[in-house]
C-alpha positions in Angstrom: 59.9 96.9 165.7 58.4 96.1 162.7 54.7 96.9 162.0 55.2 100.1 164.0 53.2 103.4 162.7 54.3 105.7 165.4 57.1 105.2 167.9 56.7 107.8 171.1 59.7 108.2 173.1 60.1 110.6 176.2 61.7 114.2 175.5 62.8 117.1 177.4 61.5 120.3 176.1 65.0 121.3 175.2 65.1 118.4 172.2 67.1 115.9 174.3 66.0 112.8 175.9 66.9 109.3 176.8 68.6 106.6 176.3 66.0 106.1 172.9 66.0 109.0 171.7 69.5 109.5 171.6 69.8 106.3 170.1 67.5 107.6 167.5 69.7 110.4 167.1 72.6 108.3 166.3 70.7 106.0 164.2 69.2 108.9 161.7 72.1 111.5 161.8 72.3 114.9 161.1 69.2 115.3 159.2 67.2 113.6 162.5 69.5 116.5 164.4 68.0 119.2 162.5 64.6 118.1 162.2 64.6 118.0 165.8 66.3 122.1 166.6 63.4 123.0 163.9 60.4 120.8 165.7 61.0 121.5 169.6 61.2 125.6 169.0 58.0 126.3 171.2 58.2 122.9 173.0 56.2 122.3 176.4 56.2 120.1 179.3 52.9 118.0 178.9 53.2 118.4 174.8 54.0 116.3 171.8 56.5 117.0 168.6 55.9 114.8 166.4 58.0 114.1 163.6 56.4 112.8 160.2 57.5 109.8 157.4 61.2 110.3 157.4 63.0 108.5 160.1 63.6 104.6 160.7 60.5 102.9 158.8 57.8 104.7 161.1 54.9 106.7 160.0 55.4 109.1 162.8 58.0 109.5 165.5 55.7 111.4 168.3 58.1 112.6 171.7 56.3 113.0 174.6 57.5 115.9 177.0 56.9 114.7 180.7 58.6 117.3 182.3 56.5 118.8 185.6 57.4 121.8 187.4 58.6 120.6 191.2 58.3 116.8 192.4 55.0 116.3 193.1 54.2 112.7 192.2 50.5 113.3 191.6 51.5 115.9 188.9 53.5 113.6 187.0 51.0 110.9 186.7 48.3 113.6 186.0 51.0 114.5 182.7 51.5 111.0 181.9 47.9 109.9 181.5 46.8 113.3 179.6 50.1 112.6 177.8 48.8 108.7 176.4 45.1 110.8 175.8 47.2 112.9 173.6 49.1 110.4 171.9 45.9 108.4 171.0 44.2 111.5 169.4 47.0 112.3 167.6 47.5 108.9 166.1 43.4 108.8 165.5 43.7 111.8 163.4 46.6 110.3 161.6 45.3 107.0 160.7 47.7 105.1 163.1 46.7 101.4 163.3 50.0 101.6 165.9 51.6 102.6 168.5 54.7 101.9 170.0 55.0 103.3 173.3 58.4 102.1 175.3 58.3 103.0 178.6 56.8 105.6 178.5 56.1 107.5 181.5 58.1 104.6 183.6 60.4 107.1 185.2 61.1 108.8 188.1 58.5 111.8 188.6 
């Protein structure tokens, strides 16, 4: 991926995540993991954790916390929709021109 200002991936509130997050953790190493341990304190379902300007040539890496208590698909879809709105708001505030959302919200609730 080139010319991407903000990369967004799925995460859990404890700072763990799916395949993309694991790959980033391996690629970016200890500094990324240290940043995770700081940034994910106070993370909550439906929130977004943003790292700025340090990893992989992206201006920002955003972690969308899509966990919803229970298995109600309506709540999951509402949460995913709100996350997309919040990501775009953050992108606007940070003057981001391009956002990559690889399969965000495509998993099972």
